[in-house]
C-alpha positions as CSV (number, residue, x, y, z in Angstrom):
1,X,-15.0,4.9,-27.2
2,X,-12.9,2.1,-25.8
3,X,-13.9,-1.1,-24.1
4,X,-11.8,-3.5,-21.9
5,X,-13.0,-7.1,-21.7
6,X,-10.4,-8.0,-19.0
7,X,-11.8,-5.4,-16.6
8,X,-15.1,-5.3,-17.7
9,X,-14.6,-1.1,-18.3
10,X,-16.0,0.8,-21.2
11,X,-15.1,4.7,-21.5
12,X,-16.3,7.5,-23.4
13,X,-14.3,10.5,-24.0
14,X,-15.3,13.9,-23.8
15,X,-19.0,13.4,-23.1
16,X,-19.4,17.2,-22.9
17,X,-18.3,17.3,-26.5
18,X,-21.3,14.4,-27.1
19,X,-24.1,15.6,-25.3
20,X,-23.6,19.4,-26.2
21,X,-26.7,19.7,-27.7
22,X,-28.5,18.4,-24.8
23,X,-26.8,20.1,-22.5
24,X,-27.6,23.8,-24.5
25,X,-30.9,22.5,-24.6
26,X,-31.3,22.0,-20.6
27,X,-29.6,25.3,-19.9
28,X,-32.3,26.8,-22.3
29,X,-34.5,25.8,-20.1
30,X,-33.1,27.3,-17.1
31,X,-33.0,30.6,-18.4
32,X,-35.0,33.5,-16.3
33,X,-34.6,30.7,-12.8
34,X,-31.7,32.8,-11.5
35,X,-31.6,33.6,-7.8
36,X,-33.3,36.7,-7.8
37,X,-31.1,39.7,-9.1
38,X,-27.4,37.9,-9.0
39,X,-25.6,38.1,-11.6
40,X,-25.0,34.9,-14.1
41,X,-23.1,34.8,-17.4
42,X,-26.2,33.7,-19.5
43,X,-26.7,30.0,-20.0
44,X,-25.4,30.6,-23.9
45,X,-22.4,28.4,-24.6
46,X,-19.8,28.9,-26.9
47,X,-20.2,27.4,-30.7
48,X,-18.6,23.7,-30.8
49,X,-15.0,24.3,-32.4
50,X,-11.8,22.8,-32.0
51,X,-10.6,25.0,-29.2
52,X,-13.7,24.0,-26.8
53,X,-13.3,20.6,-28.0
54,X,-10.1,20.7,-26.6
55,X,-11.1,22.3,-23.7
56,X,-13.9,20.0,-22.7
57,X,-11.3,17.0,-23.3
58,X,-11.0,16.0,-19.3
59,X,-14.7,15.5,-19.2
60,X,-14.8,11.7,-19.9
61,X,-16.8,8.8,-18.2
62,X,-16.6,5.3,-17.4
63,X,-18.8,2.6,-16.5
64,X,-17.0,-0.4,-14.5
65,X,-18.7,-3.8,-14.4
66,X,-17.6,-5.4,-11.1
67,X,-18.2,-8.7,-9.1
68,X,-21.3,-9.0,-7.6
69,X,-22.1,-9.1,-4.0
70,X,-24.8,-11.5,-2.4
71,X,-26.7,-11.6,-5.4
72,X,-26.5,-8.1,-6.2
73,X,-24.6,-6.8,-9.3
74,X,-22.4,-4.0,-9.0
75,X,-20.9,-1.5,-11.4
76,X,-19.2,1.8,-10.8
77,X,-20.2,5.1,-12.9
78,X,-16.9,6.5,-12.7
79,X,-17.0,10.2,-13.2
80,X,-13.1,11.0,-11.6
81,X,-11.5,10.8,-15.0
82,X,-10.0,14.1,-14.8
83,X,-6.5,14.1,-13.4
84,X,-6.4,17.6,-12.5
85,X,-9.3,17.2,-10.0
86,X,-10.1,13.5,-9.3
87,X,-13.7,14.6,-8.8
88,X,-17.0,14.7,-10.6
89,X,-17.1,18.4,-10.3
90,X,-15.3,19.1,-13.6
91,X,-18.2,18.1,-15.5
92,X,-19.9,21.1,-14.1
93,X,-17.1,23.5,-13.9
94,X,-16.2,23.3,-17.4
95,X,-19.5,24.2,-18.0
96,X,-20.1,27.0,-16.2
97,X,-16.6,28.2,-17.0
98,X,-17.8,27.9,-20.9
99,X,-21.1,30.3,-20.0
100,X,-18.3,32.5,-18.7
101,X,-16.0,32.5,-22.0
102,X,-19.5,33.0,-23.8
103,X,-20.2,36.0,-21.6
104,X,-16.4,37.8,-22.0
105,X,-16.7,37.1,-25.4
106,X,-19.8,38.4,-26.1
107,X,-20.3,42.1,-23.9
108,X,-16.4,42.4,-23.7
109,X,-16.5,42.4,-19.6
110,X,-14.6,40.4,-17.0
111,X,-15.7,37.8,-15.2
112,X,-15.1,37.4,-11.8
113,X,-15.9,33.4,-10.4
114,X,-16.5,33.5,-6.6
115,X,-17.4,30.3,-4.6
116,X,-17.5,28.8,-1.5
117,X,-16.7,24.8,-1.1
118,X,-15.5,22.5,1.4
119,X,-12.8,22.1,-1.6
120,X,-13.6,19.9,-4.7
121,X,-16.2,22.8,-6.2
122,X,-13.0,25.2,-5.5
123,X,-10.5,22.4,-7.2
124,X,-12.5,21.7,-10.1
125,X,-13.5,25.0,-11.1
126,X,-9.5,26.6,-10.5
127,X,-8.7,23.3,-12.9
128,X,-11.5,24.9,-15.3
129,X,-10.3,28.5,-15.5
130,X,-6.7,27.4,-16.1
131,X,-7.7,25.8,-18.3
132,X,-9.5,28.4,-20.5
133,X,-5.8,30.6,-20.1
134,X,-4.2,27.2,-21.5
135,X,-6.7,26.9,-24.6
136,X,-6.5,30.5,-25.0
137,X,-10.3,31.2,-24.4
138,X,-9.8,33.8,-22.8
139,X,-7.0,36.7,-21.0
140,X,-6.3,35.9,-17.5
141,X,-7.7,39.2,-16.6
142,X,-10.8,38.5,-18.0
143,X,-11.6,35.6,-16.2
144,X,-11.0,34.9,-12.6
145,X,-11.7,33.0,-9.5
146,X,-12.2,33.6,-6.0
147,X,-12.5,30.5,-3.9
148,X,-13.5,30.3,-0.2
149,X,-12.6,27.1,1.6
150,X,-12.9,26.0,5.3
151,X,-9.5,26.1,7.4
152,X,-10.1,22.2,8.0
153,X,-10.2,21.2,4.2
154,X,-6.4,22.4,3.5
155,X,-4.7,19.3,3.4
156,X,-7.8,19.1,0.4
157,X,-6.4,22.3,-1.9
158,X,-4.3,21.3,-5.1
159,X,-1.7,23.4,-5.9
160,X,-1.8,24.4,-10.1
161,X,-0.2,27.4,-11.7
162,X,-3.4,29.5,-10.4
163,X,-1.5,29.4,-7.0
164,X,2.6,29.2,-8.3
165,X,2.3,31.6,-11.1
166,X,2.8,35.0,-9.1
167,X,0.2,36.9,-11.3
168,X,-1.9,34.6,-11.5
169,X,-1.8,33.8,-7.9
170,X,-2.8,37.4,-7.1
171,X,-5.5,37.1,-10.1
172,X,-7.1,34.0,-8.7
173,X,-6.8,34.0,-4.7
174,X,-7.7,31.2,-2.5
175,X,-9.2,32.9,1.1
176,X,-9.2,30.2,3.8
177,X,-11.8,30.7,6.4
178,X,-11.1,30.2,10.1
179,X,-14.5,30.1,11.8
180,X,-15.2,27.3,13.7
181,X,-18.2,26.2,11.4
182,X,-16.5,24.9,8.1
183,X,-20.2,25.2,6.2
184,X,-19.5,29.2,7.3
185,X,-18.0,29.5,4.0
186,X,-21.4,29.8,2.2
187,X,-22.3,32.8,4.7
188,X,-19.1,34.6,4.3
189,X,-18.8,34.7,0.5
190,X,-22.6,35.2,0.2
191,X,-22.0,38.4,2.7
192,X,-19.1,39.4,0.5
193,X,-21.1,39.2,-2.5
194,X,-24.4,41.2,-1.3
195,X,-22.5,44.1,0.3
196,X,-19.7,44.4,-2.6
197,X,-20.2,42.9,-5.8
198,X,-22.6,46.1,-7.1
199,X,-19.8,48.3,-6.2
200,X,-16.9,46.8,-7.8
201,X,-18.7,45.8,-11.1
202,X,-19.2,49.8,-11.1
203,X,-15.5,50.6,-10.4
204,X,-14.0,47.4,-12.2
205,X,-15.6,46.4,-15.4
206,X,-15.6,42.8,-13.5
207,X,-19.2,40.8,-13.2
208,X,-18.2,38.4,-10.2
209,X,-20.5,35.5,-10.2
210,X,-21.7,33.8,-7.0
211,X,-22.0,30.0,-8.5
212,X,-23.2,28.0,-5.7
213,X,-26.5,27.4,-7.2
214,X,-27.8,23.8,-7.9
215,X,-29.0,24.8,-11.7
216,X,-25.2,25.4,-12.2
217,X,-24.7,21.7,-11.3
218,X,-27.7,19.7,-12.9
219,X,-27.1,20.3,-16.5
220,X,-23.6,18.8,-16.3
221,X,-24.9,15.9,-14.1
222,X,-27.6,15.5,-16.1
223,X,-25.3,13.9,-18.3
224,X,-24.9,10.7,-16.0
225,X,-28.6,10.0,-16.9
226,X,-27.6,10.4,-20.7
227,X,-24.5,8.4,-20.7
228,X,-26.2,5.9,-18.5
229,X,-28.8,5.1,-21.1
230,X,-26.9,5.3,-23.9
231,X,-24.0,2.5,-22.7
232,X,-25.1,1.0,-19.5
233,X,-28.7,0.6,-19.7
234,X,-30.8,-0.5,-17.0
235,X,-33.7,-3.0,-17.5
236,X,-36.8,-0.9,-18.3
237,X,-39.6,-2.4,-16.0
238,X,-36.8,-2.8,-12.4
239,X,-35.0,0.0,-12.9
240,X,-31.7,0.5,-10.8
241,X,-30.6,1.3,-7.7
242,X,-28.1,4.6,-7.5
243,X,-25.7,4.9,-4.8
244,X,-23.9,8.1,-4.1
245,X,-21.9,9.8,-1.3
246,X,-23.6,13.3,-0.8
247,X,-23.6,16.5,0.7
248,X,-26.6,18.1,-0.6
249,X,-27.3,15.3,-3.7
250,X,-26.7,18.1,-6.1
251,X,-25.3,14.7,-8.4
252,X,-28.6,12.8,-7.5
253,X,-30.7,15.6,-8.2
254,X,-29.0,16.4,-11.7
255,X,-29.5,12.2,-12.5
256,X,-32.9,12.7,-12.1
257,X,-33.2,15.6,-14.5
258,X,-31.4,13.9,-17.0
259,X,-33.8,10.7,-16.6
260,X,-37.1,13.1,-17.1
261,X,-35.7,14.5,-20.0
262,X,-35.1,11.4,-21.6
263,X,-37.8,10.1,-23.6
264,X,-38.8,6.1,-23.0
265,X,-36.4,5.7,-20.1
266,X,-38.0,3.1,-18.6
267,X,-38.8,2.7,-14.9
268,X,-37.9,5.7,-12.9
269,X,-34.3,5.2,-11.0
270,X,-34.1,4.5,-7.0
271,X,-31.9,6.5,-4.7
272,X,-29.4,5.7,-2.3
273,X,-28.0,8.1,0.2
274,X,-24.3,7.5,1.9
275,X,-23.8,10.2,4.5
276,X,-21.2,10.4,7.6
277,X,-21.9,11.4,11.6
278,X,-20.2,14.6,11.2
279,X,-23.4,15.6,8.3
280,X,-25.9,13.1,8.8
281,X,-29.0,15.3,8.0
282,X,-30.3,14.1,4.4
283,X,-30.6,10.7,5.9
284,X,-32.2,11.9,9.4
285,X,-34.8,13.8,7.1
286,X,-35.2,11.3,5.2
287,X,-36.0,8.8,7.6
288,X,-37.3,11.0,10.2
289,X,-38.6,14.4,8.5
290,X,-36.1,16.2,10.4
291,X,-32.2,16.7,10.6
292,X,-31.9,16.9,14.4
293,X,-29.3,15.4,15.9
294,X,-31.3,14.0,18.6
295,X,-32.8,11.2,16.5
296,X,-29.6,9.7,16.0
297,X,-29.2,6.4,18.1
298,X,-27.3,6.6,21.2
299,X,-23.8,5.2,21.3
300,X,-22.3,3.6,24.1
301,X,-18.5,3.2,24.9
302,X,-17.3,-0.3,24.8
303,X,-14.4,-0.3,26.6
304,X,-13.1,-3.9,25.6
305,X,-13.2,-2.6,21.9
306,X,-12.3,0.8,22.2
307,X,-15.1,1.6,20.6
308,X,-18.7,3.4,20.6
309,X,-21.2,0.9,19.3
310,X,-24.8,1.2,18.6
311,X,-27.5,-1.8,17.6
312,X,-30.5,-0.1,17.7
313,X,-31.1,1.3,14.1
314,X,-29.5,-0.4,10.8
315,X,-29.0,3.0,9.2
316,X,-26.4,4.0,11.6
317,X,-23.0,2.7,12.3
318,X,-22.8,0.1,14.3
319,X,-19.3,0.9,15.5
320,X,-17.4,4.3,15.6
321,X,-14.1,5.9,16.6
322,X,-16.6,9.1,18.1
323,X,-20.1,9.5,17.4
324,X,-19.8,13.0,16.4
325,X,-16.5,12.5,14.1
326,X,-16.1,14.3,10.7
327,X,-14.8,11.4,8.6
328,X,-14.4,14.0,5.2
329,X,-15.0,17.5,5.1
330,X,-15.6,17.2,1.7
331,X,-19.5,16.6,3.4
332,X,-20.1,20.0,5.6
333,X,-23.7,20.7,4.8
334,X,-26.1,21.1,7.2
335,X,-30.0,21.2,6.9
336,X,-29.4,21.6,3.0
337,X,-32.7,22.7,1.1
338,X,-32.7,19.8,-1.2
339,X,-33.7,17.7,1.3
340,X,-37.1,18.0,0.4
341,X,-36.5,16.9,-3.5
342,X,-34.9,13.8,-2.5
343,X,-37.2,12.9,0.0
344,X,-40.0,13.0,-2.3
345,X,-37.9,11.1,-5.1
346,X,-37.1,8.3,-3.0
347,X,-40.4,7.7,-1.2
348,X,-42.1,8.1,-4.4
349,X,-39.4,5.7,-6.3
350,X,-37.9,3.3,-3.2
351,X,-34.1,3.8,-2.4
352,X,-33.0,5.2,0.8
353,X,-30.0,6.1,2.7
354,X,-27.5,4.8,5.8
355,X,-24.7,6.4,7.3
356,X,-21.4,5.5,7.4
357,X,-18.0,5.9,10.1
358,X,-14.5,6.0,9.8
359,X,-14.1,2.6,11.6
360,X,-16.7,0.6,9.4
361,X,-14.8,2.3,5.9
362,X,-11.5,0.9,7.2
363,X,-12.9,-2.4,7.9
364,X,-13.9,-2.7,4.6
365,X,-11.2,-1.0,2.8
366,X,-9.0,-4.0,1.3
367,X,-12.6,-5.4,0.4
368,X,-13.4,-2.7,-1.5
369,X,-9.9,-2.2,-3.0
370,X,-10.4,-5.8,-4.0
371,X,-13.8,-5.1,-5.6
372,X,-11.8,-2.4,-7.4
373,X,-9.2,-4.4,-8.9
374,X,-9.1,-4.7,-12.5
375,X,-10.4,-1.3,-12.9
376,X,-8.8,2.4,-13.4
377,X,-9.9,3.5,-10.2
378,X,-7.3,2.8,-7.9
379,X,-6.5,3.6,-3.8
380,X,-3.5,3.5,-2.1
381,X,-2.7,0.4,0.2
382,X,-2.4,2.9,2.9
383,X,-5.4,4.3,3.8
384,X,-4.0,6.9,5.7
385,X,-3.1,8.7,2.3
386,X,-6.6,9.2,1.5
387,X,-7.7,12.8,1.0
388,X,-11.0,12.2,-0.3
389,X,-13.2,9.3,1.1
390,X,-16.3,10.3,-1.2
391,X,-16.2,7.1,-3.7
392,X,-15.0,4.3,0.1
393,X,-18.2,5.9,1.8
394,X,-20.7,4.7,-1.0
395,X,-19.1,1.2,-1.4
396,X,-19.0,0.9,2.7
397,X,-22.7,2.6,2.7
398,X,-23.5,0.4,-0.3
399,X,-22.1,-3.1,1.1
400,X,-23.2,-2.4,5.0
401,X,-26.9,-1.7,3.3
402,X,-27.0,-4.9,2.1
403,X,-25.9,-7.0,4.9
404,X,-28.4,-5.5,6.6
405,X,-30.8,-6.4,4.5
406,X,-31.9,-2.2,3.9
407,X,-31.1,-3.1,0.3
408,X,-32.2,-6.1,-1.9
409,X,-31.7,-4.7,-5.5
410,X,-30.3,-7.0,-7.9
411,X,-28.6,-4.1,-10.1
412,X,-26.7,-1.2,-8.3
413,X,-24.9,1.6,-9.9
414,X,-22.4,3.4,-7.7
415,X,-21.8,7.1,-8.5
416,X,-17.6,7.5,-7.8
417,X,-17.7,11.6,-7.4
418,X,-14.6,11.7,-6.2
419,X,-11.3,9.6,-4.9
420,X,-7.5,11.1,-5.2
421,X,-4.6,10.5,-2.4
422,X,-1.9,12.9,-1.5
423,X,0.1,10.8,-4.5
424,X,-2.1,12.7,-6.9
425,X,-1.7,16.3,-5.9
426,X,0.4,19.0,-4.5
427,X,-1.0,21.1,-1.8
428,X,-1.2,24.8,-2.2
429,X,1.6,26.4,0.1
430,X,0.7,28.1,2.7
431,X,2.3,31.7,1.8
432,X,0.0,31.6,-1.1
433,X,-3.3,31.4,0.9
434,X,-5.3,34.4,2.3
435,X,-6.7,33.6,5.9
436,X,-10.0,35.1,6.9
437,X,-12.3,35.1,9.7
438,X,-14.3,38.1,7.9
439,X,-16.1,39.8,5.2
440,X,-13.1,42.5,5.2
441,X,-10.8,39.9,4.3
442,X,-12.2,38.5,1.4
443,X,-12.9,41.9,0.2
444,X,-9.0,42.4,0.3
445,X,-7.9,39.4,-1.5
446,X,-10.5,40.6,-4.1
447,X,-9.9,44.3,-4.6
448,X,-6.2,43.0,-5.0
449,X,-7.2,40.2,-7.8
450,X,-9.1,42.6,-9.5
451,X,-6.3,45.9,-9.6
452,X,-3.9,43.7,-11.2
453,X,-4.4,45.1,-14.5
454,X,-4.5,48.6,-13.3
455,X,-2.8,49.5,-10.1
456,X,-3.9,53.0,-9.9
457,X,-7.1,51.8,-9.3
458,X,-6.3,50.0,-5.9
459,X,-6.7,52.4,-3.2
460,X,-10.3,53.3,-4.2
461,X,-11.0,49.6,-4.3
462,X,-9.5,49.3,-0.8
463,X,-12.1,52.0,-0.1
464,X,-15.4,50.3,-1.2
465,X,-17.6,49.7,1.7
């Protein structure tokens, strides 16, 4: 733990190591809650030896106390400190891979993670798998990963030895879905799992783990609340407003779990959702009980400004380049099943939600860069270089909400769930990607990956289904 007075920053290194017992306890409470008959590797973590401590090393978290805004105290919960991902998904990914490692050691069976993602979950899980190999926790034919991402997310696909090493590239394929709806990656990966996972298990001894389950993330996200109350505790009677850019709000639901499991945590947290115009479903559901876009305000084109405008609803952008724009492909989920739970939390505890546009984010961009000055979180001077907009969206949303009277809390914590530019990573070379429009293409990539160790089985695998 270190503190920098000038930046008013407090850093806690390796929070997974610090809260290992808490995480294991939470995982045990989830045992038996799995999705039907789907495989999962169990909920046991390996013993916390030196190798595991080194594996969890990127799980650093910081809190930055920022300048106030119109009477509200602002702070940033920095969950983006792993330089191999720059997103909060690293915490959950490290824990998930640790569970897979324990399964491999306990059973001697191979594990193939199967992960649909808009990009960040895929990057974080691939990084965690690579760390497990580098730390010597497992061999490269014992732990593998297949990711399925939409074509629109290509500018966010981080290269690593999993893509540049010829053997690891085959064992850990990146499948790019070319369908019209980015969220179709979930259905595609699910169809592949349902159709082929059982037979592949019989032929290869590999357990395929479909990882898209909120419980795989909530235990890691619960660490946010443990960290907060240990190092940046709110007033016990007033509580605090938590602001988060969300697609399905896994992070906030995890924080709520952590708060609920901490005795004497004081007033419950309030939650504020920030979304963009491409997928405003959670905010629509919160405000109107439905995610229908028909409930959005009508925009009119302002020829003089070259913008679309509306002034009827303060929860939606006052100005935008396009009322249907997709600001960031990270946020691609329609009608998330988590909406009901978040709606209940916000209605009973307080909070709200707002939708932002690219035009609004650009208008606030220099202001947000200045707000973050003196912290370890930096934004590129040229916003065109930004590839992950979560952080900028969150700050734009809460500043707009304060200006519009939607928020009057005096203690606000912004969850920094992701921010990176093209300076932070190299793209995966297109030649290393598996382009897919259907389940058959996913099957080909996975079959090839699982047959690397014993090529003689490849023809039989390709005949699966």
